[in-house]
HTML snippet that shows the backbone in 3Dmol.js (N, CA, C, O; Angstrom):
<script src="https://3Dmol.org/build/3Dmol-min.js"></script>
<div id="view" style="width:600px;height:400px;position:relative"></div>
<script>
const pdb = `
ATOM      1  N   MET A   1     194.799 -74.234-129.661  1.00  0.00           N
ATOM      2  CA  MET A   1     195.301 -74.821-128.892  1.00  0.00           C
ATOM      3  C   MET A   1     194.947 -76.480-128.653  1.00  0.00           C
ATOM      4  O   MET A   1     193.825 -76.862-128.321  1.00  0.00           O
ATOM      5  N   ARG A   2     195.911 -77.240-128.844  1.00  0.00           N
ATOM      6  CA  ARG A   2     195.485 -78.913-128.963  1.00  0.00           C
ATOM      7  C   ARG A   2     195.345 -79.054-127.462  1.00  0.00           C
ATOM      8  O   ARG A   2     196.092 -78.661-126.566  1.00  0.00           O
ATOM      9  N   THR A   3     194.067 -79.791-127.409  1.00  0.00           N
ATOM     10  CA  THR A   3     193.798 -80.834-126.079  1.00  0.00           C
ATOM     11  C   THR A   3     194.768 -82.045-125.922  1.00  0.00           C
ATOM     12  O   THR A   3     195.079 -82.772-126.865  1.00  0.00           O
ATOM     13  N   ARG A   4     195.201 -82.188-124.694  1.00  0.00           N
ATOM     14  CA  ARG A   4     196.026 -83.291-124.669  1.00  0.00           C
ATOM     15  C   ARG A   4     195.318 -84.321-124.197  1.00  0.00           C
ATOM     16  O   ARG A   4     194.650 -84.106-123.186  1.00  0.00           O
ATOM     17  N   ILE A   5     195.289 -85.783-124.852  1.00  0.00           N
ATOM     18  CA  ILE A   5     194.716 -86.882-124.444  1.00  0.00           C
ATOM     19  C   ILE A   5     195.409 -87.675-123.332  1.00  0.00           C
ATOM     20  O   ILE A   5     196.612 -87.937-123.321  1.00  0.00           O
ATOM     21  N   PRO A   6     194.525 -88.024-122.409  1.00  0.00           N
ATOM     22  CA  PRO A   6     195.140 -88.623-121.185  1.00  0.00           C
ATOM     23  C   PRO A   6     195.788 -89.782-121.772  1.00  0.00           C
ATOM     24  O   PRO A   6     195.318 -90.375-122.743  1.00  0.00           O
ATOM     25  N   PRO A   7     197.019 -90.155-121.103  1.00  0.00           N
ATOM     26  CA  PRO A   7     197.680 -91.438-121.373  1.00  0.00           C
ATOM     27  C   PRO A   7     196.820 -92.678-121.578  1.00  0.00           C
ATOM     28  O   PRO A   7     196.921 -93.346-122.607  1.00  0.00           O
ATOM     29  N   LEU A   8     196.049 -92.957-120.681  1.00  0.00           N
ATOM     30  CA  LEU A   8     195.408 -94.327-120.517  1.00  0.00           C
ATOM     31  C   LEU A   8     194.084 -94.215-121.646  1.00  0.00           C
ATOM     32  O   LEU A   8     193.661 -95.316-122.000  1.00  0.00           O
ATOM     33  N   ARG A   9     193.566 -93.315-122.094  1.00  0.00           N
ATOM     34  CA  ARG A   9     192.864 -93.113-123.079  1.00  0.00           C
ATOM     35  C   ARG A   9     193.362 -93.241-124.396  1.00  0.00           C
ATOM     36  O   ARG A   9     192.701 -93.745-125.304  1.00  0.00           O
ATOM     37  N   ALA A  10     194.707 -92.722-124.548  1.00  0.00           N
ATOM     38  CA  ALA A  10     195.338 -92.656-125.823  1.00  0.00           C
ATOM     39  C   ALA A  10     195.599 -94.317-126.102  1.00  0.00           C
ATOM     40  O   ALA A  10     195.328 -94.921-127.139  1.00  0.00           O
ATOM     41  N   VAL A  11     196.207 -94.872-124.861  1.00  0.00           N
ATOM     42  CA  VAL A  11     196.489 -96.556-125.122  1.00  0.00           C
ATOM     43  C   VAL A  11     195.266 -97.108-125.333  1.00  0.00           C
ATOM     44  O   VAL A  11     195.247 -98.125-126.026  1.00  0.00           O
ATOM     45  N   ARG A  12     194.018 -96.599-124.814  1.00  0.00           N
ATOM     46  CA  ARG A  12     193.011 -97.580-125.214  1.00  0.00           C
ATOM     47  C   ARG A  12     192.523 -97.428-126.571  1.00  0.00           C
ATOM     48  O   ARG A  12     191.980 -98.355-127.172  1.00  0.00           O
ATOM     49  N   ILE A  13     192.736 -96.104-127.134  1.00  0.00           N
ATOM     50  CA  ILE A  13     192.198 -95.579-128.368  1.00  0.00           C
ATOM     51  C   ILE A  13     193.007 -96.487-129.425  1.00  0.00           C
ATOM     52  O   ILE A  13     192.451 -97.109-130.330  1.00  0.00           O
ATOM     53  N   ALA A  14     194.398 -96.477-129.188  1.00  0.00           N
ATOM     54  CA  ALA A  14     195.288 -96.867-130.068  1.00  0.00           C
ATOM     55  C   ALA A  14     195.079 -98.387-130.048  1.00  0.00           C
ATOM     56  O   ALA A  14     195.295 -98.924-131.135  1.00  0.00           O
ATOM     57  N   GLN A  15     194.708 -99.185-129.055  1.00  0.00           N
ATOM     58  CA  GLN A  15     194.121-100.392-129.070  1.00  0.00           C
ATOM     59  C   GLN A  15     192.815-100.785-129.883  1.00  0.00           C
ATOM     60  O   GLN A  15     192.472-101.958-130.032  1.00  0.00           O
ATOM     61  N   GLY A  16     192.279 -99.950-130.276  1.00  0.00           N
ATOM     62  CA  GLY A  16     191.050 -99.830-130.939  1.00  0.00           C
ATOM     63  C   GLY A  16     190.173-100.393-130.089  1.00  0.00           C
ATOM     64  O   GLY A  16     189.450-101.271-130.560  1.00  0.00           O
ATOM     65  N   LEU A  17     190.041-100.076-128.823  1.00  0.00           N
ATOM     66  CA  LEU A  17     188.743-100.490-127.730  1.00  0.00           C
ATOM     67  C   LEU A  17     188.090 -99.367-127.610  1.00  0.00           C
ATOM     68  O   LEU A  17     188.633 -98.274-127.770  1.00  0.00           O
ATOM     69  N   SER A  18     186.575 -99.560-127.248  1.00  0.00           N
ATOM     70  CA  SER A  18     185.897 -98.504-126.964  1.00  0.00           C
ATOM     71  C   SER A  18     186.012 -98.336-125.288  1.00  0.00           C
ATOM     72  O   SER A  18     186.626 -99.091-124.534  1.00  0.00           O
ATOM     73  N   LEU A  19     185.293 -97.204-124.945  1.00  0.00           N
ATOM     74  CA  LEU A  19     185.446 -97.110-123.407  1.00  0.00           C
ATOM     75  C   LEU A  19     184.743 -98.275-122.758  1.00  0.00           C
ATOM     76  O   LEU A  19     185.274 -99.006-121.922  1.00  0.00           O
ATOM     77  N   ARG A  20     183.479 -98.394-123.217  1.00  0.00           N
ATOM     78  CA  ARG A  20     182.570 -99.798-122.786  1.00  0.00           C
ATOM     79  C   ARG A  20     183.284-101.075-122.605  1.00  0.00           C
ATOM     80  O   ARG A  20     183.375-101.804-121.618  1.00  0.00           O
ATOM     81  N   GLU A  21     183.893-101.196-124.104  1.00  0.00           N
ATOM     82  CA  GLU A  21     184.396-102.630-124.253  1.00  0.00           C
ATOM     83  C   GLU A  21     185.826-102.696-123.297  1.00  0.00           C
ATOM     84  O   GLU A  21     186.108-103.786-122.800  1.00  0.00           O
ATOM     85  N   ALA A  22     186.546-101.752-123.095  1.00  0.00           N
ATOM     86  CA  ALA A  22     187.727-101.981-122.102  1.00  0.00           C
ATOM     87  C   ALA A  22     187.187-101.904-120.688  1.00  0.00           C
ATOM     88  O   ALA A  22     187.767-102.642-119.891  1.00  0.00           O
ATOM     89  N   ALA A  23     186.255-101.206-120.239  1.00  0.00           N
ATOM     90  CA  ALA A  23     185.798-101.652-119.041  1.00  0.00           C
ATOM     91  C   ALA A  23     185.057-102.970-118.657  1.00  0.00           C
ATOM     92  O   ALA A  23     185.179-103.585-117.598  1.00  0.00           O
ATOM     93  N   LYS A  24     184.584-103.159-119.294  1.00  0.00           N
ATOM     94  CA  LYS A  24     183.797-104.737-119.431  1.00  0.00           C
ATOM     95  C   LYS A  24     184.941-105.798-119.222  1.00  0.00           C
ATOM     96  O   LYS A  24     185.021-106.605-118.296  1.00  0.00           O
ATOM     97  N   GLN A  25     185.910-105.609-120.397  1.00  0.00           N
ATOM     98  CA  GLN A  25     186.969-106.653-120.090  1.00  0.00           C
ATOM     99  C   GLN A  25     187.883-106.482-119.034  1.00  0.00           C
ATOM    100  O   GLN A  25     188.621-107.395-118.664  1.00  0.00           O
ATOM    101  N   ALA A  26     187.872-105.207-118.462  1.00  0.00           N
ATOM    102  CA  ALA A  26     188.729-105.044-117.179  1.00  0.00           C
ATOM    103  C   ALA A  26     187.904-105.179-115.666  1.00  0.00           C
ATOM    104  O   ALA A  26     188.429-105.138-114.553  1.00  0.00           O
ATOM    105  N   GLY A  27     186.353-105.362-116.009  1.00  0.00           N
ATOM    106  CA  GLY A  27     185.692-105.563-114.929  1.00  0.00           C
ATOM    107  C   GLY A  27     185.468-104.393-113.797  1.00  0.00           C
ATOM    108  O   GLY A  27     185.646-104.324-112.581  1.00  0.00           O
ATOM    109  N   MET A  28     184.973-103.488-114.846  1.00  0.00           N
ATOM    110  CA  MET A  28     184.640-102.393-113.906  1.00  0.00           C
ATOM    111  C   MET A  28     183.568-101.398-114.932  1.00  0.00           C
ATOM    112  O   MET A  28     183.492-101.731-116.115  1.00  0.00           O
ATOM    113  N   THR A  29     182.897-100.395-114.534  1.00  0.00           N
ATOM    114  CA  THR A  29     182.147 -99.636-115.150  1.00  0.00           C
ATOM    115  C   THR A  29     182.711 -98.832-116.076  1.00  0.00           C
ATOM    116  O   THR A  29     183.867 -98.448-115.897  1.00  0.00           O
ATOM    117  N   ALA A  30     181.910 -98.405-117.343  1.00  0.00           N
ATOM    118  CA  ALA A  30     182.386 -97.601-118.134  1.00  0.00           C
ATOM    119  C   ALA A  30     182.481 -95.869-117.546  1.00  0.00           C
ATOM    120  O   ALA A  30     183.219 -94.988-117.988  1.00  0.00           O
ATOM    121  N   ALA A  31     181.819 -95.804-116.809  1.00  0.00           N
ATOM    122  CA  ALA A  31     181.823 -94.473-115.987  1.00  0.00           C
ATOM    123  C   ALA A  31     183.197 -94.384-114.988  1.00  0.00           C
ATOM    124  O   ALA A  31     183.943 -93.409-114.905  1.00  0.00           O
ATOM    125  N   HIS A  32     183.313 -95.539-114.327  1.00  0.00           N
ATOM    126  CA  HIS A  32     184.492 -95.468-113.475  1.00  0.00           C
ATOM    127  C   HIS A  32     185.746 -95.364-114.357  1.00  0.00           C
ATOM    128  O   HIS A  32     186.640 -94.583-114.029  1.00  0.00           O
ATOM    129  N   LEU A  33     185.836 -96.039-115.346  1.00  0.00           N
ATOM    130  CA  LEU A  33     186.940 -96.107-116.187  1.00  0.00           C
ATOM    131  C   LEU A  33     186.962 -94.660-116.779  1.00  0.00           C
ATOM    132  O   LEU A  33     188.096 -94.195-116.669  1.00  0.00           O
ATOM    133  N   SER A  34     186.221 -93.927-117.278  1.00  0.00           N
ATOM    134  CA  SER A  34     186.194 -92.532-117.756  1.00  0.00           C
ATOM    135  C   SER A  34     186.690 -91.566-116.724  1.00  0.00           C
ATOM    136  O   SER A  34     187.430 -90.637-117.046  1.00  0.00           O
ATOM    137  N   ARG A  35     186.229 -91.802-115.271  1.00  0.00           N
ATOM    138  CA  ARG A  35     186.997 -91.203-114.351  1.00  0.00           C
ATOM    139  C   ARG A  35     188.459 -91.328-114.041  1.00  0.00           C
ATOM    140  O   ARG A  35     189.219 -90.459-113.612  1.00  0.00           O
ATOM    141  N   VAL A  36     188.697 -92.549-114.334  1.00  0.00           N
ATOM    142  CA  VAL A  36     190.151 -92.856-114.079  1.00  0.00           C
ATOM    143  C   VAL A  36     190.925 -92.281-115.209  1.00  0.00           C
ATOM    144  O   VAL A  36     192.065 -91.881-114.972  1.00  0.00           O
ATOM    145  N   GLU A  37     190.428 -92.191-116.440  1.00  0.00           N
ATOM    146  CA  GLU A  37     191.001 -91.744-117.492  1.00  0.00           C
ATOM    147  C   GLU A  37     191.390 -90.147-117.339  1.00  0.00           C
ATOM    148  O   GLU A  37     192.513 -89.736-117.633  1.00  0.00           O
ATOM    149  N   ARG A  38     190.471 -89.401-116.910  1.00  0.00           N
ATOM    150  CA  ARG A  38     190.338 -88.300-116.640  1.00  0.00           C
ATOM    151  C   ARG A  38     191.097 -87.552-115.355  1.00  0.00           C
ATOM    152  O   ARG A  38     191.154 -86.355-115.073  1.00  0.00           O
ATOM    153  N   GLY A  39     191.621 -88.644-114.727  1.00  0.00           N
ATOM    154  CA  GLY A  39     192.432 -88.370-113.555  1.00  0.00           C
ATOM    155  C   GLY A  39     191.488 -88.034-112.328  1.00  0.00           C
ATOM    156  O   GLY A  39     191.992 -87.464-111.360  1.00  0.00           O
ATOM    157  N   GLU A  40     190.408 -88.294-112.322  1.00  0.00           N
ATOM    158  CA  GLU A  40     189.426 -88.040-111.113  1.00  0.00           C
ATOM    159  C   GLU A  40     189.296 -89.053-110.232  1.00  0.00           C
ATOM    160  O   GLU A  40     188.799 -88.794-109.136  1.00  0.00           O
ATOM    161  N   LYS A  41     189.733 -90.455-110.552  1.00  0.00           N
ATOM    162  CA  LYS A  41     189.666 -91.706-109.764  1.00  0.00           C
ATOM    163  C   LYS A  41     190.944 -92.348-109.772  1.00  0.00           C
ATOM    164  O   LYS A  41     191.708 -91.999-110.673  1.00  0.00           O
ATOM    165  N   GLN A  42     191.337 -93.207-108.964  1.00  0.00           N
ATOM    166  CA  GLN A  42     192.251 -93.942-108.821  1.00  0.00           C
ATOM    167  C   GLN A  42     191.719 -95.642-109.002  1.00  0.00           C
ATOM    168  O   GLN A  42     190.569 -96.030-108.793  1.00  0.00           O
ATOM    169  N   LEU A  43     192.656 -96.333-109.356  1.00  0.00           N
ATOM    170  CA  LEU A  43     192.288 -97.867-109.571  1.00  0.00           C
ATOM    171  C   LEU A  43     193.068 -98.517-108.307  1.00  0.00           C
ATOM    172  O   LEU A  43     194.057 -98.065-107.730  1.00  0.00           O
ATOM    173  N   SER A  44     192.383 -99.645-108.054  1.00  0.00           N
ATOM    174  CA  SER A  44     193.314-100.563-107.048  1.00  0.00           C
ATOM    175  C   SER A  44     194.431-101.215-107.822  1.00  0.00           C
ATOM    176  O   SER A  44     194.457-101.203-109.053  1.00  0.00           O
ATOM    177  N   VAL A  45     195.272-101.734-107.139  1.00  0.00           N
ATOM    178  CA  VAL A  45     196.293-102.453-107.781  1.00  0.00           C
ATOM    179  C   VAL A  45     195.784-103.551-108.473  1.00  0.00           C
ATOM    180  O   VAL A  45     196.300-103.819-109.558  1.00  0.00           O
ATOM    181  N   ASP A  46     194.806-104.283-108.022  1.00  0.00           N
ATOM    182  CA  ASP A  46     194.271-105.324-108.843  1.00  0.00           C
ATOM    183  C   ASP A  46     193.489-104.974-109.829  1.00  0.00           C
ATOM    184  O   ASP A  46     193.553-105.753-110.780  1.00  0.00           O
ATOM    185  N   ALA A  47     192.461-103.708-110.013  1.00  0.00           N
ATOM    186  CA  ALA A  47     191.783-103.275-111.206  1.00  0.00           C
ATOM    187  C   ALA A  47     192.960-102.873-112.072  1.00  0.00           C
ATOM    188  O   ALA A  47     192.989-103.396-113.186  1.00  0.00           O
ATOM    189  N   LEU A  48     194.148-101.853-111.687  1.00  0.00           N
ATOM    190  CA  LEU A  48     195.151-101.474-112.641  1.00  0.00           C
ATOM    191  C   LEU A  48     195.659-102.550-113.401  1.00  0.00           C
ATOM    192  O   LEU A  48     195.829-102.360-114.606  1.00  0.00           O
ATOM    193  N   GLY A  49     195.979-103.840-112.818  1.00  0.00           N
ATOM    194  CA  GLY A  49     196.493-104.959-113.228  1.00  0.00           C
ATOM    195  C   GLY A  49     195.507-105.425-114.254  1.00  0.00           C
ATOM    196  O   GLY A  49     195.962-105.557-115.390  1.00  0.00           O
ATOM    197  N   ARG A  50     194.389-105.667-114.089  1.00  0.00           N
ATOM    198  CA  ARG A  50     193.501-106.191-115.109  1.00  0.00           C
ATOM    199  C   ARG A  50     193.497-105.055-116.317  1.00  0.00           C
ATOM    200  O   ARG A  50     193.694-105.435-117.471  1.00  0.00           O
ATOM    201  N   LEU A  51     193.295-103.808-116.060  1.00  0.00           N
ATOM    202  CA  LEU A  51     193.191-103.044-117.206  1.00  0.00           C
ATOM    203  C   LEU A  51     194.564-102.755-117.827  1.00  0.00           C
ATOM    204  O   LEU A  51     194.613-102.032-118.822  1.00  0.00           O
ATOM    205  N   ALA A  52     195.494-103.188-117.391  1.00  0.00           N
ATOM    206  CA  ALA A  52     197.068-103.403-118.064  1.00  0.00           C
ATOM    207  C   ALA A  52     196.936-104.434-118.866  1.00  0.00           C
ATOM    208  O   ALA A  52     197.397-104.313-120.001  1.00  0.00           O
ATOM    209  N   GLU A  53     196.305-105.646-118.499  1.00  0.00           N
ATOM    210  CA  GLU A  53     196.184-106.883-119.338  1.00  0.00           C
ATOM    211  C   GLU A  53     195.411-106.430-120.588  1.00  0.00           C
ATOM    212  O   GLU A  53     195.843-106.549-121.734  1.00  0.00           O
ATOM    213  N   VAL A  54     194.180-105.879-120.238  1.00  0.00           N
ATOM    214  CA  VAL A  54     193.281-105.342-121.429  1.00  0.00           C
ATOM    215  C   VAL A  54     193.832-104.688-122.556  1.00  0.00           C
ATOM    216  O   VAL A  54     193.623-105.018-123.723  1.00  0.00           O
ATOM    217  N   LEU A  55     194.727-103.508-122.073  1.00  0.00           N
ATOM    218  CA  LEU A  55     195.243-102.639-122.554  1.00  0.00           C
ATOM    219  C   LEU A  55     196.430-103.116-123.560  1.00  0.00           C
ATOM    220  O   LEU A  55     196.691-102.449-124.561  1.00  0.00           O
ATOM    221  N   GLY A  56     197.185-104.394-123.216  1.00  0.00           N
ATOM    222  CA  GLY A  56     198.173-104.906-123.669  1.00  0.00           C
ATOM    223  C   GLY A  56     199.541-104.395-123.224  1.00  0.00           C
ATOM    224  O   GLY A  56     200.634-104.401-123.792  1.00  0.00           O
ATOM    225  N   LEU A  57     199.101-103.908-121.914  1.00  0.00           N
ATOM    226  CA  LEU A  57     200.625-103.120-121.163  1.00  0.00           C
ATOM    227  C   LEU A  57     201.361-104.429-120.346  1.00  0.00           C
ATOM    228  O   LEU A  57     201.463-104.484-119.120  1.00  0.00           O
ATOM    229  N   ARG A  58     201.737-105.226-121.076  1.00  0.00           N
ATOM    230  CA  ARG A  58     202.518-106.586-120.655  1.00  0.00           C
ATOM    231  C   ARG A  58     203.470-106.082-119.835  1.00  0.00           C
ATOM    232  O   ARG A  58     203.384-106.804-118.842  1.00  0.00           O
ATOM    233  N   ASP A  59     204.402-105.217-119.621  1.00  0.00           N
ATOM    234  CA  ASP A  59     205.559-104.949-118.675  1.00  0.00           C
ATOM    235  C   ASP A  59     204.628-104.518-117.210  1.00  0.00           C
ATOM    236  O   ASP A  59     204.782-105.018-116.096  1.00  0.00           O
ATOM    237  N   LEU A  60     203.759-103.573-117.557  1.00  0.00           N
ATOM    238  CA  LEU A  60     203.160-102.925-116.301  1.00  0.00           C
ATOM    239  C   LEU A  60     202.319-104.149-115.643  1.00  0.00           C
ATOM    240  O   LEU A  60     202.289-104.296-114.421  1.00  0.00           O
ATOM    241  N   ALA A  61     201.613-105.050-116.572  1.00  0.00           N
ATOM    242  CA  ALA A  61     201.046-106.195-115.890  1.00  0.00           C
ATOM    243  C   ALA A  61     202.070-107.105-115.021  1.00  0.00           C
ATOM    244  O   ALA A  61     201.803-107.386-113.852  1.00  0.00           O
ATOM    245  N   ARG A  62     202.979-107.446-115.509  1.00  0.00           N
ATOM    246  CA  ARG A  62     204.017-108.093-114.989  1.00  0.00           C
ATOM    247  C   ARG A  62     204.455-107.585-113.358  1.00  0.00           C
ATOM    248  O   ARG A  62     204.447-108.151-112.265  1.00  0.00           O
ATOM    249  N   LEU A  63     204.808-106.309-113.806  1.00  0.00           N
ATOM    250  CA  LEU A  63     205.227-105.710-112.509  1.00  0.00           C
ATOM    251  C   LEU A  63     204.282-105.660-111.420  1.00  0.00           C
ATOM    252  O   LEU A  63     204.629-105.502-110.249  1.00  0.00           O
ATOM    253  N   LEU A  64     203.044-105.799-111.816  1.00  0.00           N
ATOM    254  CA  LEU A  64     201.801-105.568-110.876  1.00  0.00           C
ATOM    255  C   LEU A  64     201.515-107.073-110.182  1.00  0.00           C
ATOM    256  O   LEU A  64     201.074-107.214-109.041  1.00  0.00           O
ATOM    257  N   ALA A  65     201.813-108.034-110.989  1.00  0.00           N
ATOM    258  CA  ALA A  65     201.460-109.357-110.790  1.00  0.00           C
ATOM    259  C   ALA A  65     201.736-109.802-109.181  1.00  0.00           C
ATOM    260  O   ALA A  65     200.810-110.224-108.488  1.00  0.00           O
ATOM    261  N   PRO A  66     202.832-109.688-108.774  1.00  0.00           N
ATOM    262  CA  PRO A  66     203.126-110.053-107.246  1.00  0.00           C
ATOM    263  C   PRO A  66     202.195-109.309-106.197  1.00  0.00           C
ATOM    264  O   PRO A  66     201.953-109.847-105.116  1.00  0.00           O
ATOM    265  N   TYR A  67     201.697-108.115-106.516  1.00  0.00           N
ATOM    266  CA  TYR A  67     200.991-107.335-105.655  1.00  0.00           C
ATOM    267  C   TYR A  67     199.470-107.366-105.807  1.00  0.00           C
ATOM    268  O   TYR A  67     198.772-106.529-105.234  1.00  0.00           O
ATOM    269  N   ARG A  68     198.889-108.453-106.677  1.00  0.00           N
ATOM    270  CA  ARG A  68     197.655-108.226-107.198  1.00  0.00           C
ATOM    271  C   ARG A  68     196.879-109.468-106.068  1.00  0.00           C
ATOM    272  O   ARG A  68     197.602-110.235-105.433  1.00  0.00           O
ATOM    273  N   ALA A  69     195.499-109.511-105.957  1.00  0.00           N
ATOM    274  CA  ALA A  69     194.988-110.308-105.022  1.00  0.00           C
ATOM    275  C   ALA A  69     194.751-111.658-105.861  1.00  0.00           C
ATOM    276  O   ALA A  69     194.341-111.651-107.022  1.00  0.00           O
ATOM    277  N   ALA A  70     194.985-112.534-105.308  1.00  0.00           N
ATOM    278  CA  ALA A  70     194.837-114.042-105.786  1.00  0.00           C
ATOM    279  C   ALA A  70     193.614-114.434-106.564  1.00  0.00           C
ATOM    280  O   ALA A  70     192.578-114.385-105.900  1.00  0.00           O
ATOM    281  N   SER A  71     193.502-114.772-107.685  1.00  0.00           N
ATOM    282  CA  SER A  71     192.350-114.891-108.696  1.00  0.00           C
ATOM    283  C   SER A  71     191.640-116.127-108.195  1.00  0.00           C
ATOM    284  O   SER A  71     190.637-116.541-108.776  1.00  0.00           O
TER     285      SER A  71
END
`;
const viewer = $3Dmol.createViewer("view");
viewer.addModel(pdb, "pdb");
viewer.setStyle({}, {cartoon: {color: "spectrum"}});
viewer.zoomTo();
viewer.render();
</script>
């Protein structure tokens, strides 16, 4: 039986980013990002927007932009 890779993890891997590097670039801990990828935790809109930018998910980042905290 094949194990399904969580979607965010699959995108991160496809972008060639390690868990630590993606988390660092998105301003969160690797442990938190790991829990998010496993579906155990949720991200704030702002954190999701940062992660979308890091992962190159431009459409998602653009959709979230109006709802993110002012930087």
